[in-house]
C-alpha positions, 0 to 999 in steps of 0.5 A: 342339797348340802355339800359333803366335805371331802375326806381329809387325811387323819389318824388311821386313814388308809392313804394312797399317794405318789411321792418323790423324795429329793435332796437339796442338790436335786438328787432324787433319793426315792420315788414311786415308780411305774405308776405304782403308788405308795399305800399305807395307814397313817400312824403305822410307821411306814412314813417318817414322822415329819412327812406324816405330820405334814400330810394331815388335813390333805385331801384327794387330788392335792399336790404339795411340795413339802420341805422337811428339816433333818430333825423331822426327817432322818435325824442327824448323824451320831458318832456312836453309829460309826464303827470300825470292823475287821476287814476279814468279816467281809467277803473277800470278793465284796467291793469295798468302795467308800460310799457303798451301802451294804445291808447288815443283819442285826442279832435279831435278824433285822436288816440295817444299812451301813455305808462304807466310809474308809477301808484299810488292809485290816479294817473297814469303817462303817457308818450305820447312821441313816444314809439321809441323816443330816439332810433337809429333804423335799417330798413332792406328794400327790394324794390319790385316795383316802379311806377313813380310819377305824372309828371308836365305834368299831373298837372293842368295848372295855371289859366290865368287872362283875359287881 
Protein backbone atom coordinates (compact mmCIF):
# COMPACT_ATOMS: atom_id res chain seq x y z
CA UNK A 1 0.00 0.00 0.00
CA UNK A 2 1.44 3.40 -0.98
CA UNK A 3 2.07 6.09 1.59
CA UNK A 4 -0.02 9.19 1.05
CA UNK A 5 2.04 12.30 1.68
CA UNK A 6 0.57 14.62 4.29
CA UNK A 7 -0.83 17.88 2.96
CA UNK A 8 1.51 20.80 3.46
CA UNK A 9 0.63 24.48 3.56
CA UNK A 10 0.52 26.08 0.12
CA UNK A 11 -1.27 28.90 -1.71
CA UNK A 12 -4.97 29.18 -0.92
CA UNK A 13 -4.91 26.53 1.83
CA UNK A 14 -7.22 27.02 4.78
CA UNK A 15 -5.11 26.79 7.92
CA UNK A 16 -5.92 26.49 11.60
CA UNK A 17 -3.07 27.17 14.03
CA UNK A 18 -2.13 28.28 17.49
CA UNK A 19 0.39 31.10 17.73
CA UNK A 20 2.23 33.28 20.21
CA UNK A 21 3.88 36.54 19.10
CA UNK A 22 6.83 37.55 21.31
CA UNK A 23 9.07 40.64 21.31
CA UNK A 24 12.84 40.45 21.86
CA UNK A 25 12.45 41.30 25.57
CA UNK A 26 10.10 38.33 26.06
CA UNK A 27 6.89 40.39 26.12
CA UNK A 28 3.98 38.47 24.60
CA UNK A 29 2.34 40.91 22.17
CA UNK A 30 -0.44 38.60 20.95
CA UNK A 31 -1.48 34.96 21.10
CA UNK A 32 -4.37 32.63 20.53
CA UNK A 33 -6.32 32.37 23.74
CA UNK A 34 -8.82 30.07 25.43
CA UNK A 35 -7.99 27.21 23.08
CA UNK A 36 -9.38 29.10 20.08
CA UNK A 37 -7.02 28.76 17.10
CA UNK A 38 -6.47 31.33 14.38
CA UNK A 39 -8.22 30.27 11.16
CA UNK A 40 -7.25 31.88 7.85
CA UNK A 41 -6.65 31.26 4.16
CA UNK A 42 -3.11 31.59 2.87
CA UNK A 43 -2.86 34.78 0.85
CA UNK A 44 -5.97 36.46 2.26
CA UNK A 45 -4.01 39.20 4.07
CA UNK A 46 -4.69 37.94 7.59
CA UNK A 47 -1.00 37.35 8.31
CA UNK A 48 2.03 39.54 7.85
CA UNK A 49 3.89 38.47 4.73
CA UNK A 50 7.01 37.34 6.60
CA UNK A 51 5.05 34.87 8.74
CA UNK A 52 3.00 33.61 5.83
CA UNK A 53 6.13 32.89 3.78
CA UNK A 54 7.63 30.87 6.66
CA UNK A 55 4.49 28.72 6.98
CA UNK A 56 4.71 27.37 3.42
CA UNK A 57 5.51 23.66 3.48
CA UNK A 58 4.55 23.09 7.13
CA UNK A 59 2.31 20.12 7.93
CA UNK A 60 -0.33 19.33 10.55
CA UNK A 61 1.21 18.72 13.95
CA UNK A 62 4.39 20.71 13.25
CA UNK A 63 5.51 23.27 15.79
CA UNK A 64 8.05 25.97 14.92
CA UNK A 65 9.67 28.98 16.54
CA UNK A 66 9.99 31.53 13.72
CA UNK A 67 12.01 34.76 14.06
CA UNK A 68 11.08 37.51 11.64
CA UNK A 69 13.10 40.69 11.17
CA UNK A 70 11.33 44.07 11.04
CA UNK A 71 11.53 44.30 7.22
CA UNK A 72 9.37 41.17 6.88
CA UNK A 73 7.27 41.73 10.01
CA UNK A 74 5.75 45.15 10.72
CA UNK A 75 8.27 47.29 8.87
CA UNK A 76 10.41 50.13 10.18
CA UNK A 77 9.03 53.32 11.75
CA UNK A 78 8.67 56.19 9.28
CA UNK A 79 8.90 59.80 10.45
CA UNK A 80 6.09 60.91 8.12
CA UNK A 81 3.70 58.71 10.15
CA UNK A 82 4.20 60.88 13.26
CA UNK A 83 1.71 63.78 13.43
CA UNK A 84 1.07 66.72 15.74
CA UNK A 85 -2.64 67.18 16.42
CA UNK A 86 -4.50 69.92 18.31
CA UNK A 87 -5.26 68.86 21.90
CA UNK A 88 -8.87 70.06 21.51
CA UNK A 89 -9.52 67.27 18.94
CA UNK A 90 -9.43 64.78 21.82
CA UNK A 91 -12.14 64.33 24.45
CA UNK A 92 -11.37 66.31 27.60
CA UNK A 93 -11.74 63.19 29.77
CA UNK A 94 -9.52 61.01 27.55
CA UNK A 95 -6.36 59.97 29.40
CA UNK A 96 -3.46 61.47 27.46
CA UNK A 97 -0.59 59.31 28.65
CA UNK A 98 2.43 58.72 26.40
CA UNK A 99 2.46 55.10 25.26
CA UNK A 100 -1.33 54.83 25.14
CA UNK A 101 -2.63 53.35 21.88
CA UNK A 102 -5.84 54.90 20.58
CA UNK A 103 -7.99 53.86 17.61
CA UNK A 104 -8.47 56.62 15.04
CA UNK A 105 -10.96 56.56 12.16
CA UNK A 106 -9.67 57.39 8.69
CA UNK A 107 -11.86 59.38 6.26
CA UNK A 108 -12.97 56.10 4.63
CA UNK A 109 -14.03 54.67 8.01
CA UNK A 110 -11.10 52.30 8.54
CA UNK A 111 -9.65 52.17 12.06
CA UNK A 112 -5.91 52.67 12.54
CA UNK A 113 -3.96 52.59 15.81
CA UNK A 114 -2.04 55.65 16.94
CA UNK A 115 0.35 55.78 19.90
CA UNK A 116 0.51 58.95 21.98
CA UNK A 117 4.14 60.08 22.09
CA UNK A 118 3.96 63.51 23.75
CA UNK A 119 1.27 65.79 25.21
CA UNK A 120 1.35 69.56 25.78
CA UNK A 121 -1.44 71.97 26.74
CA UNK A 122 -2.10 72.69 23.05
CA UNK A 123 -1.01 69.61 21.11
CA UNK A 124 -0.64 65.84 21.06
CA UNK A 125 2.06 64.05 19.07
CA UNK A 126 0.67 60.78 17.71
CA UNK A 127 2.71 58.02 16.06
CA UNK A 128 0.70 56.14 13.41
CA UNK A 129 3.45 53.62 12.70
CA UNK A 130 2.44 50.08 13.63
CA UNK A 131 3.16 49.66 17.37
CA UNK A 132 5.50 46.75 16.51
CA UNK A 133 7.34 48.58 13.69
CA UNK A 134 11.09 48.25 14.08
CA UNK A 135 10.93 45.10 16.22
CA UNK A 136 12.22 41.66 15.37
CA UNK A 137 9.39 39.37 16.41
CA UNK A 138 9.14 35.67 17.17
CA UNK A 139 6.11 33.54 16.36
CA UNK A 140 5.69 30.18 18.06
CA UNK A 141 3.23 28.32 15.87
CA UNK A 142 1.52 24.93 15.95
CA UNK A 143 -0.32 23.81 12.82
CA UNK A 144 -3.62 22.16 13.76
CA UNK A 145 -5.40 21.65 10.44
CA UNK A 146 -4.83 22.27 6.74
CA UNK A 147 -7.50 22.11 4.04
CA UNK A 148 -6.48 22.19 0.39
CA UNK A 149 -6.74 25.43 -1.51
CA UNK A 150 -8.96 25.98 -4.49
CA UNK A 151 -7.54 24.16 -7.48
CA UNK A 152 -7.43 25.48 -11.01
CA UNK A 153 -10.11 22.93 -11.92
CA UNK A 154 -12.68 24.86 -9.92
CA UNK A 155 -11.78 28.20 -11.50
CA UNK A 156 -14.19 29.47 -14.15
CA UNK A 157 -13.28 28.81 -17.78
CA UNK A 158 -11.98 31.85 -19.67
CA UNK A 159 -14.58 33.52 -21.81
CA UNK A 160 -14.53 32.27 -25.43
CA UNK A 161 -14.71 34.82 -28.24
CA UNK A 162 -17.12 33.95 -31.04
CA UNK A 163 -15.40 33.03 -34.33
